[in-house]
Every structure is written in structure tokens, then in C-alpha cells.
C-alpha positions as CSV (number, residue, x, y, z in Angstrom):
1,M,47.7,-70.6,36.7
2,P,49.6,-70.5,33.4
3,E,51.3,-67.3,32.5
4,W,49.6,-67.0,29.1
5,V,46.2,-67.1,30.8
6,I,47.3,-64.2,33.1
7,A,48.6,-62.3,30.1
8,M,45.4,-62.8,28.2
9,F,43.4,-61.7,31.2
10,I,45.5,-58.5,31.6
11,V,45.2,-57.7,27.9
12,G,41.4,-58.2,28.0
13,L,41.1,-56.0,31.0
14,A,43.3,-53.3,29.4
15,L,41.1,-53.4,26.3
16,I,37.9,-53.1,28.4
17,I,39.4,-50.1,30.3
18,R,40.5,-48.5,27.0
19,D,37.0,-48.8,25.5
20,M,35.4,-47.5,28.7
21,A,37.7,-44.5,28.8
22,K,37.1,-43.8,25.2
23,T,33.3,-43.9,25.7
24,V,33.6,-41.6,28.8
25,L,35.9,-39.1,26.9
26,E,33.6,-39.0,23.9
27,A,30.6,-38.4,26.1
28,R,32.4,-35.6,27.9
29,K,33.6,-34.1,24.6
30,S,30.0,-34.2,23.2
31,R,28.7,-32.5,26.4
32,R,31.4,-29.8,26.1
33,E,30.6,-29.2,22.5
34,V,26.9,-28.9,23.2
35,A,27.6,-26.5,26.0
36,V,29.9,-24.5,23.7
37,Y,27.3,-24.3,21.0
38,D,24.4,-23.4,23.3
39,N,26.4,-20.6,24.9
40,H,28.5,-19.5,21.9
41,P,29.0,-15.7,22.1
42,Q,27.9,-15.2,18.5
43,K,24.8,-17.4,18.9
44,V,23.8,-15.4,22.0
45,R,24.5,-12.1,20.2
46,M,22.3,-13.1,17.3
47,E,19.5,-14.2,19.6
48,R,19.7,-10.8,21.3
49,Y,19.5,-9.1,17.9
50,A,16.4,-11.2,17.2
51,D,14.8,-10.2,20.5
52,S,15.4,-6.5,19.6
53,F,13.8,-6.8,16.3
54,Q,10.9,-8.7,17.9
55,S,10.4,-6.0,20.5
56,L,10.4,-3.3,17.8
57,A,7.8,-5.2,15.8
58,D,5.6,-5.5,19.0
59,T,5.9,-1.8,19.4
60,F,4.4,-1.3,15.9
61,Y,1.7,-3.8,16.6
62,R,0.6,-1.9,19.7
63,M,0.1,1.3,17.9
64,P,-3.5,2.5,16.9
65,R,-5.4,0.3,14.4
66,K,-7.2,1.3,11.2
67,K,-10.5,3.2,11.4
68,E,-13.3,2.6,9.0
69,H,-15.3,5.7,10.0
70,L,-14.9,9.1,11.5
71,T,-15.1,9.1,15.3
72,R,-17.9,10.9,17.2
73,D,-15.3,13.4,18.5
74,Q,-14.2,14.2,14.9
75,V,-17.8,14.7,13.9
76,D,-18.5,17.0,16.9
77,R,-15.4,19.1,16.1
78,M,-16.5,19.3,12.5
79,L,-20.0,20.5,13.4
80,E,-18.5,23.0,15.9
81,R,-16.4,24.6,13.1
82,Q,-19.6,24.8,11.0
83,R,-21.4,26.7,13.7
84,E,-18.5,29.1,14.1
85,Q,-18.3,29.8,10.4
86,L,-21.9,30.1,9.4
87,C,-24.4,29.8,12.3
88,E,-23.1,32.5,14.8
89,R,-24.8,35.3,12.9
90,C,-28.0,33.4,12.1
91,P,-31.2,34.5,14.0
92,K,-32.2,30.8,14.4
93,A,-28.8,29.7,15.9
94,S,-30.1,29.5,19.5
95,W,-33.2,27.7,18.3
96,C,-31.3,25.1,16.2
97,W,-28.3,24.5,18.5
98,E,-29.6,25.1,22.0
99,Q,-33.3,24.5,22.2
100,Y,-33.4,21.7,19.6
101,G,-29.6,20.9,19.5
102,H,-30.1,17.1,19.8
103,L,-32.5,17.0,16.7
104,T,-30.1,19.3,14.7
105,T,-27.1,17.1,15.5
106,Q,-29.1,14.0,14.6
107,Q,-30.0,15.5,11.2
108,C,-26.4,16.4,10.6
109,L,-25.4,12.8,11.4
110,E,-27.9,11.5,8.9
111,V,-26.5,13.8,6.2
112,L,-23.0,12.6,6.9
113,E,-24.0,9.0,6.9
114,A,-25.7,9.5,3.5
115,F,-22.4,11.1,2.3
116,A,-20.4,8.0,3.6
117,Q,-22.7,5.5,1.9
118,G,-22.8,7.3,-1.4
119,D,-26.5,6.7,-1.8
120,E,-27.8,9.6,-4.0
121,E,-31.4,9.0,-3.1
122,R,-30.7,9.1,0.6
123,Q,-28.4,12.1,0.2
124,N,-31.2,14.0,-1.7
125,R,-33.7,13.2,1.0
126,A,-31.4,14.2,3.8
127,K,-30.4,17.4,2.1
128,G,-34.1,18.3,1.4
129,D,-35.0,17.7,5.1
130,W,-32.1,20.0,6.1
131,I,-32.8,22.8,3.7
132,S,-36.5,22.9,4.7
133,H,-35.7,24.3,8.1
134,C,-32.2,25.9,7.7
135,L,-32.0,29.5,6.5
136,S,-28.6,28.9,4.9
137,G,-29.2,25.2,4.2
138,A,-27.4,25.0,0.8
139,R,-24.3,26.9,2.0
140,F,-24.2,24.9,5.2
141,L,-24.3,21.6,3.3
142,E,-21.7,22.8,0.9
143,L,-19.3,23.6,3.7
144,L,-20.2,20.4,5.6
145,Y,-19.5,18.3,2.5
146,G,-16.1,20.0,1.9
147,E,-15.1,19.5,5.6
148,Y,-16.3,15.9,5.5
149,T,-14.3,15.2,2.3
150,K,-11.2,16.7,3.8
151,M,-11.5,14.6,7.0
152,R,-12.4,11.5,5.0
153,Q,-9.3,11.9,2.9
154,N,-7.2,12.3,6.0
155,L,-8.7,9.1,7.4
156,I,-7.8,7.2,4.2
157,W,-4.2,8.5,4.3
158,N,-3.9,7.6,8.0
159,N,-5.2,4.1,7.3
160,K,-2.6,3.8,4.6
161,L,0.2,4.8,6.9
162,I,-1.1,2.3,9.5
163,E,-1.1,-0.4,6.8
164,N,2.5,0.4,5.9
165,R,3.5,0.4,9.6
166,L,1.9,-3.0,10.1
167,A,3.7,-4.2,6.9
168,V,7.0,-3.1,8.4
169,A,6.1,-4.8,11.7
170,E,5.5,-8.0,9.7
171,Q,8.9,-7.6,8.1
172,L,10.6,-7.1,11.5
173,N,8.8,-10.0,13.0
174,E,10.0,-12.3,10.2
175,V,13.5,-11.0,10.5
176,A,13.5,-11.8,14.2
177,R,12.2,-15.3,13.4
178,I,14.8,-15.8,10.7
179,M,17.7,-14.7,13.0
180,N,16.6,-17.1,15.7
181,S,16.4,-19.9,13.2
182,T,19.8,-19.1,11.8
183,A,21.3,-19.0,15.2
184,Q,20.1,-22.5,15.9
185,D,21.3,-23.8,12.5
186,I,24.8,-22.3,12.6
187,Y,25.6,-23.7,16.0
188,S,24.0,-27.1,15.8
189,L,27.2,-28.7,14.4
190,N,28.8,-31.6,16.2
191,S,31.8,-33.7,15.5
192,V,31.3,-36.9,13.6
193,P,31.6,-40.1,15.8
194,E,35.3,-40.9,16.1
195,E,35.0,-44.5,14.9
196,M,33.0,-43.4,11.8
197,E,35.5,-40.5,11.1
198,E,38.5,-42.9,11.3
199,K,36.9,-45.4,8.9
200,L,35.9,-42.8,6.4
201,E,39.3,-41.0,6.5
202,K,41.1,-44.3,6.0
203,K,38.9,-45.3,3.0
204,L,39.3,-41.9,1.4
205,R,43.0,-41.8,2.0
206,K,43.4,-45.1,0.1
207,S,41.4,-43.5,-2.8
208,G,43.6,-40.4,-2.9
209,V,41.5,-38.0,-0.8
210,L,42.6,-36.2,2.3
211,V,40.0,-35.1,4.9
212,Q,40.8,-32.1,7.1
213,K,37.6,-31.8,9.1
214,M,34.2,-33.4,9.4
215,W,31.0,-32.0,11.0
216,L,27.6,-33.5,11.7
217,Q,24.7,-31.1,11.6
218,E,22.0,-32.2,14.0
219,K,18.5,-30.8,13.3
220,P,15.4,-32.3,14.9
221,Q,13.1,-34.1,12.5
222,E,15.5,-33.6,9.6
223,R,17.7,-35.9,7.5
224,L,21.4,-36.6,8.1
225,Q,23.7,-33.8,7.1
226,I,27.5,-34.1,7.0
227,Y,30.0,-31.4,6.1
228,M,33.5,-32.4,5.0
229,T,36.5,-30.2,4.3
230,L,38.6,-32.3,1.9
231,R,40.9,-32.2,-1.1
232,A,42.5,-34.7,-3.6
233,K,46.1,-35.8,-3.3
234,K,48.4,-34.6,-6.0
235,G,48.0,-36.6,-9.2
236,C,44.7,-38.2,-8.0
237,Q,41.2,-37.6,-9.1
238,M,38.1,-38.3,-7.1
239,T,34.5,-37.4,-7.9
240,L,32.1,-36.2,-5.2
241,H,29.8,-38.9,-6.3
242,R,32.3,-41.6,-5.3
243,V,32.9,-39.9,-2.0
244,A,29.1,-40.0,-1.4
245,E,29.1,-43.7,-2.2
246,L,31.8,-44.4,0.4
247,L,29.9,-42.3,2.9
248,S,26.7,-44.2,2.1
249,E,28.4,-47.5,3.0
250,L,29.3,-46.3,6.4
251,C,26.1,-44.4,7.2
252,G,23.7,-47.1,6.0
253,S,21.8,-44.5,3.9
254,R,22.2,-43.2,0.4
255,M,24.1,-40.0,0.5
256,V,24.6,-37.3,-2.2
257,A,26.8,-34.3,-2.5
258,V,25.3,-30.8,-2.5
259,R,27.7,-28.4,-4.2
260,D,27.6,-25.8,-6.9
261,G,30.4,-26.0,-9.5
262,A,32.7,-28.9,-10.4
263,A,31.9,-32.4,-9.2
264,V,35.6,-33.5,-9.2
265,L,38.0,-32.8,-6.3
266,N,41.3,-31.0,-6.9
267,Q,44.2,-30.1,-4.7
268,E,42.4,-27.1,-3.1
269,L,40.5,-27.6,0.1
270,Q,36.8,-27.3,-0.2
271,T,33.9,-27.8,2.1
272,V,31.1,-30.0,0.8
273,L,27.7,-30.9,2.3
274,F,26.5,-34.5,2.0
275,L,22.8,-35.2,2.5
276,E,20.6,-38.3,2.6
277,D,19.4,-38.9,-0.9
278,T,15.7,-38.3,-1.6
279,G,13.3,-41.2,-2.3
280,F,11.3,-39.3,-5.0
281,Q,12.0,-37.2,-8.1
282,V,9.8,-34.7,-9.9
283,L,9.5,-33.5,-13.5
284,Q,7.4,-30.5,-14.4
285,G,6.0,-28.9,-17.5
286,A,3.8,-25.9,-18.3
287,A,1.5,-24.6,-21.0
288,R,-0.1,-21.1,-21.3
289,V,-2.1,-18.9,-23.5
290,T,-2.1,-15.1,-23.4
291,K,-5.4,-13.2,-23.2
292,E,-6.9,-12.1,-26.5
293,D,-5.6,-8.7,-27.7
294,E,-2.6,-8.9,-25.3
295,S,1.0,-9.7,-26.1
296,I,2.2,-10.4,-22.6
297,S,0.8,-12.9,-20.1
298,G,0.0,-11.7,-16.6
299,D,0.8,-15.2,-15.2
300,N,4.2,-16.3,-14.1
301,Y,5.6,-19.4,-12.5
302,G,8.8,-20.8,-11.0
303,C,10.3,-24.1,-9.6
304,V,12.9,-24.5,-6.9
305,C,14.6,-27.7,-5.7
306,E,16.3,-27.0,-2.3
307,D,17.0,-29.1,0.8
308,G,15.0,-32.2,-0.3
309,R,12.0,-30.2,-1.4
310,F,10.6,-29.5,-4.9
311,V,8.6,-26.3,-4.8
312,L,6.3,-24.9,-7.5
313,C,5.0,-21.3,-7.4
314,L,2.3,-19.9,-9.7
315,S,1.2,-16.3,-9.5
316,D,-1.6,-14.5,-11.4
317,G,-1.2,-10.7,-11.5
318,M,-4.3,-8.6,-11.2
319,G,-5.6,-7.6,-14.7
320,S,-3.6,-8.5,-17.8
321,G,-0.7,-7.2,-19.9
322,L,2.6,-5.8,-18.8
323,A,1.5,-4.4,-15.4
324,A,0.0,-7.8,-14.3
325,S,3.1,-9.6,-15.6
326,Q,5.4,-7.4,-13.6
327,E,3.4,-7.9,-10.5
328,S,3.3,-11.7,-10.7
329,E,7.0,-11.8,-11.8
330,T,7.9,-9.9,-8.7
331,V,6.1,-12.4,-6.5
332,V,7.7,-15.5,-8.2
333,E,11.3,-14.0,-8.2
334,L,11.1,-12.9,-4.6
335,F,9.7,-16.3,-3.6
336,E,12.5,-18.2,-5.4
337,Q,15.1,-15.9,-3.8
338,F,13.8,-16.4,-0.3
339,L,13.6,-20.1,-0.7
340,R,17.1,-20.4,-2.0
341,S,18.3,-18.4,1.0
342,G,16.8,-21.0,3.3
343,F,13.5,-19.3,4.4
344,S,10.4,-21.3,4.9
345,R,7.4,-21.1,2.6
346,E,5.3,-19.3,5.2
347,T,8.0,-16.8,6.0
348,S,8.6,-16.1,2.3
349,A,4.9,-15.6,1.6
350,R,4.6,-13.1,4.5
351,M,7.7,-11.2,3.5
352,I,6.4,-10.9,-0.1
353,N,3.0,-9.8,1.1
354,S,4.4,-7.0,3.2
355,A,6.6,-5.9,0.3
356,L,3.5,-5.7,-1.9
357,V,1.5,-3.8,0.7
358,L,4.3,-1.2,0.8
359,Q,4.2,-0.6,-2.9
360,R,3.1,3.0,-3.6
361,D,0.4,2.2,-6.2
362,G,-0.5,-1.2,-4.6
363,M,0.2,-4.6,-6.1
364,F,-2.1,-7.5,-5.9
365,S,-1.2,-11.0,-7.1
366,T,-2.4,-14.5,-6.3
367,V,0.1,-16.8,-4.6
368,D,-0.2,-20.6,-5.3
369,I,2.6,-22.7,-3.8
370,C,3.0,-26.5,-3.8
371,S,6.0,-27.9,-1.8
372,I,6.8,-31.6,-2.3
373,D,8.9,-33.3,0.3
374,L,11.1,-35.6,-1.8
375,Y,11.8,-37.9,1.1
376,S,8.3,-38.7,2.2
377,G,6.2,-37.6,-0.8
378,V,4.0,-35.3,1.3
379,C,2.9,-32.2,-0.6
380,S,2.1,-29.0,1.3
381,F,-0.2,-26.4,-0.3
382,L,-0.2,-22.7,0.5
383,K,-2.7,-20.5,-1.3
384,A,-3.7,-16.8,-1.2
385,G,-6.4,-15.9,-3.7
386,A,-5.4,-18.8,-6.0
387,A,-7.5,-21.1,-8.1
388,A,-8.0,-24.8,-7.2
389,T,-5.1,-27.3,-7.5
390,F,-5.8,-30.9,-8.7
391,I,-4.1,-34.2,-7.9
392,R,-4.6,-37.1,-10.3
393,R,-4.0,-40.7,-9.2
394,D,-5.0,-43.4,-11.7
395,T,-8.8,-42.9,-12.1
396,W,-9.2,-40.5,-9.2
397,V,-8.9,-36.7,-9.0
398,E,-9.0,-34.5,-5.9
399,S,-9.1,-30.7,-5.8
400,I,-7.6,-28.3,-3.2
401,V,-9.4,-25.0,-3.1
402,S,-8.7,-21.6,-1.5
403,T,-10.9,-18.8,-0.1
404,S,-8.2,-16.4,1.1
405,L,-7.4,-13.0,-0.5
406,A,-4.6,-12.3,-2.9
407,A,-1.2,-11.2,-1.6
408,G,-0.9,-7.4,-1.2
409,L,-4.5,-6.8,-0.3
410,T,-4.1,-6.9,3.5
411,Q,-1.1,-6.2,5.7
412,Q,-1.4,-9.6,7.4
413,L,-1.6,-12.4,4.8
414,D,-4.2,-15.0,5.8
415,F,-3.4,-17.9,3.5
416,D,-5.0,-21.3,3.2
417,T,-2.9,-24.4,3.9
418,A,-3.3,-28.1,3.3
419,S,-1.2,-31.2,2.8
420,R,-1.6,-34.5,0.9
421,K,0.5,-37.6,0.5
422,L,1.6,-38.2,-3.1
423,Y,2.6,-41.6,-4.5
424,D,4.6,-43.0,-7.4
425,G,3.1,-41.8,-10.7
426,D,0.8,-39.0,-9.3
427,Y,0.2,-35.8,-11.2
428,L,-0.1,-32.4,-9.6
429,I,-2.0,-29.8,-11.7
430,M,-1.9,-26.1,-10.9
431,V,-4.0,-23.6,-12.9
432,T,-4.8,-19.9,-12.9
433,D,-8.3,-18.4,-12.7
434,G,-8.4,-17.9,-16.5
435,V,-8.4,-21.7,-17.0
436,L,-11.4,-22.4,-14.7
437,D,-13.3,-19.3,-15.9
438,A,-13.3,-20.7,-19.4
439,L,-15.4,-23.7,-18.2
440,E,-19.1,-23.9,-17.5
441,F,-20.1,-21.6,-14.7
442,G,-20.9,-23.3,-11.5
443,H,-19.4,-26.6,-12.6
444,E,-15.8,-25.6,-13.2
445,E,-14.1,-28.1,-10.8
446,E,-16.2,-31.0,-11.9
447,T,-15.5,-30.3,-15.5
448,M,-11.8,-29.9,-14.9
449,K,-11.7,-33.2,-13.1
450,E,-13.3,-35.0,-16.1
451,L,-10.8,-33.3,-18.5
452,I,-7.8,-34.3,-16.3
453,L,-9.0,-38.0,-16.2
454,N,-9.2,-38.0,-20.0
455,I,-5.7,-36.8,-20.6
456,S,-3.6,-39.6,-22.2
457,A,-0.2,-37.8,-22.3
458,Q,2.4,-39.1,-19.8
459,E,5.1,-36.4,-19.9
460,P,4.2,-33.4,-17.7
461,K,4.7,-30.8,-20.4
462,E,2.6,-32.7,-22.9
463,F,0.0,-33.3,-20.2
464,A,-0.3,-29.5,-19.6
465,R,-0.5,-28.7,-23.3
466,E,-3.2,-31.3,-23.9
467,L,-5.3,-30.2,-20.9
468,L,-5.1,-26.5,-22.0
469,E,-6.2,-27.5,-25.5
470,H,-9.3,-29.2,-24.1
471,V,-10.1,-26.1,-22.0
472,L,-9.7,-23.8,-25.0
473,R,-12.0,-26.1,-27.1
474,L,-14.7,-25.9,-24.5
475,G,-14.3,-22.1,-24.4
476,G,-14.7,-21.8,-28.2
477,F,-11.0,-21.1,-28.6
478,H,-11.4,-17.6,-27.0
479,A,-9.0,-16.7,-24.2
480,K,-10.9,-14.1,-22.2
481,D,-8.1,-14.1,-19.6
482,D,-4.5,-15.3,-19.3
483,M,-4.5,-19.1,-18.9
484,T,-1.6,-21.1,-17.4
485,V,-1.4,-24.8,-16.6
486,L,1.6,-26.0,-14.5
487,T,1.9,-29.8,-14.2
488,A,4.3,-32.0,-12.1
489,R,4.6,-35.7,-11.9
490,I,6.3,-37.6,-9.1
491,W,8.3,-40.9,-9.4
492,R,9.9,-43.1,-6.8
493,K,13.7,-43.4,-7.4
494,W,14.0,-47.0,-6.3
């Protein structure tokens, strides 16, 4: 056999062995990294913290619940005090409380039930029946009412404390959930495949960029995320946009840089996150009118674009004027802050609700949230006491309604949720109650759909302004409540 054939065979075998060894080493490295991340001391510690907060929340949940009425034991103790104060010296005491004790107790319960219902006619009838056979009837009823009022007030205060305790439990529960989620996110980083890392480093080095480290964040059901610590060579300039283009060529997906501040690299090391580019973009606009005789609108709205989602939040404070504006503004600001911190919509809504419940004077505001996934175009709706939201597509309009209570009314927020797929050119129209209340009673949604179909404006802000003008015209140009229209339009990028 010729020597060159033997040499080729040996070289080929060596290359095969090298590739096999490389594959085995990479697999071992990956398994080691996964094991390190799964058992990382800081991850384990954070999970233990989360378990502690969850246990504390469960302790609050197991405590006594609210009571709507006085218990029978409380009523019996109240009647016993009445007997001790007034009936001991009465000549009919034994007749009332011993011979006919059951009938006397029943009459007292009827009087107390009349007090609880607040029905004056029933109260007068029950009082008359009592006074007709009690020697000290008026005095007895006066003392009974005073004792009942005191115990009823204690019941109200106890219920308020229970509401606050459950609100704290909700906060602790959400903190535990957030800590668990954060622990998973922080330690889900893996090394970028060696071949891809070498190619990218080589390309960037030729363009004047030095890469110190690269990480790949692996999250189930989420888009590709790559972190890079890099800097520009001395005398070279490179934009993050160009780095994203080079990364796109190797990944096979359009990548964009996510970073606050300058978009040009300098000689200082910086860590930048690169994400898959979204397939859709959104523009939004709003129009609103303040209630007559008021200078400040009680409606507030906000928009946040984070992690491939465009989120709109509309809140209507109870009432009107400055107080309502402050309530709704608190809801919107807290929601934006939570979202930018990485919390989910549901977690943000629950945290805001528990914060409102804990307010000393009570705060009640509607919560209307539309979250658009800019990758898929799917829009998720979350509503608590909010008016209907509308979707317009060509010559078709759909409404999404809510039957839940406003945030701040109950310690555990029960919001309505729904989801719809949006397509290129679709409009999303959010309104407050004041807009629908200005339309014909009983036909508000149907009328609103007709108005939306007749809007000719294309730009979202002009769309909202034109729609609000039509509503005002139907209402005789009288704004009986604050009115806000928030509109968004979705386009496909390519």
C-alpha cells in the first residue's frame, strides 16, 4: 500500500478522533455547567428564602377569615350583660329569662336582626313588640343598641385587620414566587457553543472588537438570548447594530442589542444583551376629555415595551378630580415599575391590588391591561372592573368585556383574562367607563363598534381623537365623566 494512502488514513483517523473527543468534552462540560447551576449555593439559598416567605404567607392564610355577622356566642354574651345591668332587679326577670327564656331570646334576636338590616319599619315593629311586655323596654333597647353598635364596630375593625393581613399574605406569596423565578433566571446561563463562539470572535476581531466572554441564556418557550462582554480596540469604532448583524448571520435569526445608553462601543468593557428581533411593531395614541366642571382627569394610562412585549395600561380612578387622578396614577406608575423590573402582568396586578387594599382610606381603581407579544402577535388581556376593549380588523370589530371588581376592593384580586391573535394592520381600542356611558343605554357596545368601523384616520392618535369626537357628538358634547380613548395599531416588520 502506498505511503501517501497510509498517511491520509492516519490523518483522517486523527481528525475523527479529535472531533469525537471534542464532542465528548463539550457534552461533559455542558453537564458540569448544568450541575453547577442547578446546585449553585446562591441559587439554593434564594430558593430557601422563597420557601420561607411562602411558609409565612401560608401562616397568614390559615388565620381566621372575615365575619359578616356577630356570632351566636357574641350575641349570648351581649344579652347576658344586659340582664346583669338592667334585669336583675326587675320583678319579671324570672318570668322573662327563666320561664319564657326561649321566647325572650328570640325577640332579642329579631330586634338585633332589624338593627343589622337597617330597616326602620321592621325596627319600629320589633321595638314595639318588645316594649309591650318589658317593664324597662325603652331603657333595655337603648342599652342593647349601644352594646350592638360597639360590637359591630369591633367586627368591622377586625375585618379590616383581616383584610390587611391577607393583603400582606398576598405580598409575601408574590415575593416568594418572584424569588423562585429570579433564581431560575440567574442561573440558567450556559456557554455559547464553542464553534459559534470562535467564529463570532474571529469576525468581531477583524472588525476591531474584542470579546471577553459570551453566555447563552436558556429559558423554556422563550427566544434566544446571548450576553456578551466586549469592547472596541483602540482607535476602532463599532456600533452595537453592526455586532447584532454579525451575530444574526451566525445564529440564523435577526438579532438586536438591548442596552441603555450609547449604541457605539468604546475601549471600556461592557456587557450587552442580544435578543431575537421581534416580528411586529406597535404605535399608540390617546385622546381624552375631562369631566365637566373638573380641571384634572381621573383617568391615567401608560405604555411599556420590555422583553419583546408591548404593554398598555389604562386605569380609571373612582370618582373624578385630583383624588381619582392620584389613585389611577398610582396604579399606572406601580404597574410600569413592576413590569420594567421583570415581573409578570399577573404578579404586578396582584401586588398593586394588595398595596391599594392596605391604603388607610381605601383606594379603588379599574385596571385594564393589554399585553402584545411582538414575536407572535398574540394579545393578552387582563381586566379588573374595566370597560370593554375593542379590536378592529378591516370591516370587523370584536369586544372583550370584564365582570370583575376594581383593584383595591378585595384582598384577593379576581381579574378577567383573555387572549386574541392580532394581525398586520389591526387596531386595539381601550376606553374608560365615561366613554361607553355617553352612548345609548343598553346598546353601548354595539354603538361603539359602529363608530369604530366608521373611523377613517390611520394614525393611532388621530384615530383616538376622531373616535372621541364622535362619542362626544352623540352625548350632546357633555362630558358627564372623564373620558379616555387609548388606541394602538400593530404592523409586521417584514
